[in-house]
C-alpha positions in Angstrom: 37.0 -6.2 -7.8 35.4 -9.3 -6.3 32.4 -7.6 -4.8 30.7 -7.1 -8.2 30.3 -10.8 -9.1 28.8 -11.4 -5.6 26.3 -8.6 -6.1 25.3 -10.0 -9.5 24.6 -13.4 -8.0 22.5 -11.9 -5.1 20.4 -9.9 -7.5 20.0 -12.9 -9.8 18.8 -15.0 -6.9 16.1 -12.5 -6.0 15.0 -12.3 -9.6 14.7 -16.0 -9.9 12.8 -16.6 -6.6 9.1 -16.8 -7.4 7.2 -13.9 -5.8 4.5 -16.2 -4.3 7.1 -17.9 -2.1 8.1 -14.6 -0.6 4.7 -13.1 0.2 1.0 -13.6 0.0 -1.0 -12.2 -2.9 -1.3 -8.4 -2.8 -4.1 -6.3 -4.2 -4.8 -2.6 -4.6 -8.0 -0.9 -3.4 -8.9 2.6 -4.5 -11.2 5.4 -3.3 -11.3 9.0 -4.4 -8.3 10.1 -2.4 -6.5 6.9 -1.2 -5.0 3.7 -2.6 -4.3 0.8 -0.3 -1.9 -1.9 -1.3 -2.5 -4.9 1.0 -2.6 -8.6 1.6 -5.6 -8.4 4.0 -9.1 -9.6 3.1 -10.8 -7.4 0.6 -13.6 -6.6 3.0 -11.2 -5.2 5.6 -9.3 -3.1 3.0 -12.6 -1.6 1.8 -13.7 -0.8 5.3 -10.4 1.0 6.0 -10.8 3.0 2.7 -14.2 4.2 4.0 -12.7 5.1 7.4 -9.8 7.1 5.8 -12.3 9.0 3.5 -14.5 9.8 6.5 -11.5 10.9 8.6 -10.3 13.1 5.8 -13.7 14.7 5.4 -14.0 15.4 9.1 -10.5 16.8 9.3 -11.3 19.3 6.5 -14.6 20.3 8.2 -12.9 20.6 11.6 -10.6 23.3 10.3 -13.4 25.0 8.4 -12.4 24.0 4.9 -14.6 22.3 2.3 -13.3 18.8 1.3 -12.0 18.6 -2.2 -10.3 15.8 -4.1 -6.6 15.5 -3.8 -4.4 16.0 -6.9 -2.7 12.7 -6.1 -4.0 9.7 -4.1 -2.3 9.0 -0.8 -0.7 5.5 -0.9 -1.1 3.2 2.1 0.6 -0.1 2.7 -1.5 -2.4 4.9 0.1 -5.6 6.1 -2.0 -8.6 7.3 0.6 -9.5 9.8 3.1 -6.8 10.9 5.0 -8.8 13.4 
């Protein structure tokens, strides 16, 4: 089976390439109900966390429910440049 040695080489190549050459530095930002993983400026990520929390609170109130913390934080990937 000749495909297996090829796959091993491809996997090894991805392991050996330094992460910094593939993407910018990523950070995580947390609020009570959300986690954003992003390569945008910290100020922008924190602004979006506040907007998500506000939207969540308003959505609960709109349907007549009291906002309560989630059991698990929603994870959001935010790219600095999506195209």
